[in-house]
C-alpha positions, -999 to +999 in steps of 0.1 A: +014+050+378-009+021+387-027+011+356-059-009+357-049-045+345-084-051+331-081-025+303-060-046+279-084-076+284-114-054+278-099-040+246-091-075+233-126-087+241-141-057+223-119-062+192-128-099+192-165-092+194-162-067+166-144-092+144-170-119+151-198-096+141-179-085+109-172-121+099-207-131+106-221-106+082-195-116+056-207-152+060-243-142+055-234-126+022-216-158+011-244-180+021-264-172-011-234-182-032-229-215-013-266-223-016-265-217-054-235-239-058-252-268-039-282-265-061-262-271-092-244-239-098-211-257-100-222-277-130-220-246-152-183-243-145-177-279-155-197-277-186-175-249-201-142-263-188-115-278-209-102-313-200-069-299-188-088-275-165-109-303-151-078-323-145-063-295-126-094-291-104-103-328-098-075-352-107-041-337-101-041-346-064-042-383-070-028-387-105+001-362-102+011-331-121+030-351-147+003-379-150+028-401-132+003-414-106+005-413-068-025-423-048-042-431-082-026-449-111-005-433-137-024-419-167+004-422-192-005-449-216-040-454-202-054-452-238-033-483-247-049-504-219-085-491-219-109-479-245-123-444-244-157-458-233-141-477-204-122-445-194-154-425-196-172-451-174-145-449-148-146-411-149-183-410-142-188-440-119-154-443-102-133-474-097-114-487-066-106-457-044-116-432-071-150-417-061-178-414-086-191-381-099-158-362-102-166-356-139-201-351-152-215-376-178-217-348-204-179-340-201-168-377-197-164-385-234-143-354-241-122-360-209-118-397-218-105-388-253-080-364-237-069-390-211-065-417-238-041-394-257-017-389-228+016-405-236 
């Protein structure tokens, strides 16, 4: 009843090598999608997105799910303090800890109008 103690380790090693090969081929298939996104493929998604969708993708982490603020300032009443042009400029160029480029220049006016109407 003496079993060879190396057999479990050999099986684990073979399964691990098999998984590495499988995931490598999966990564090769995804490389084309990643390259297309880096070349500007992601812009198409933003061009057709509604302001609410853009908020969910880019802004909710800092400005909160109820626009109450958090890391970033509260967006409720931002239209009372800033004009739509100022909001659009902040969306494109950033301000303070907000990085630039989260919203494209094409979508900024629509997004600024939406932000200014949040009460």
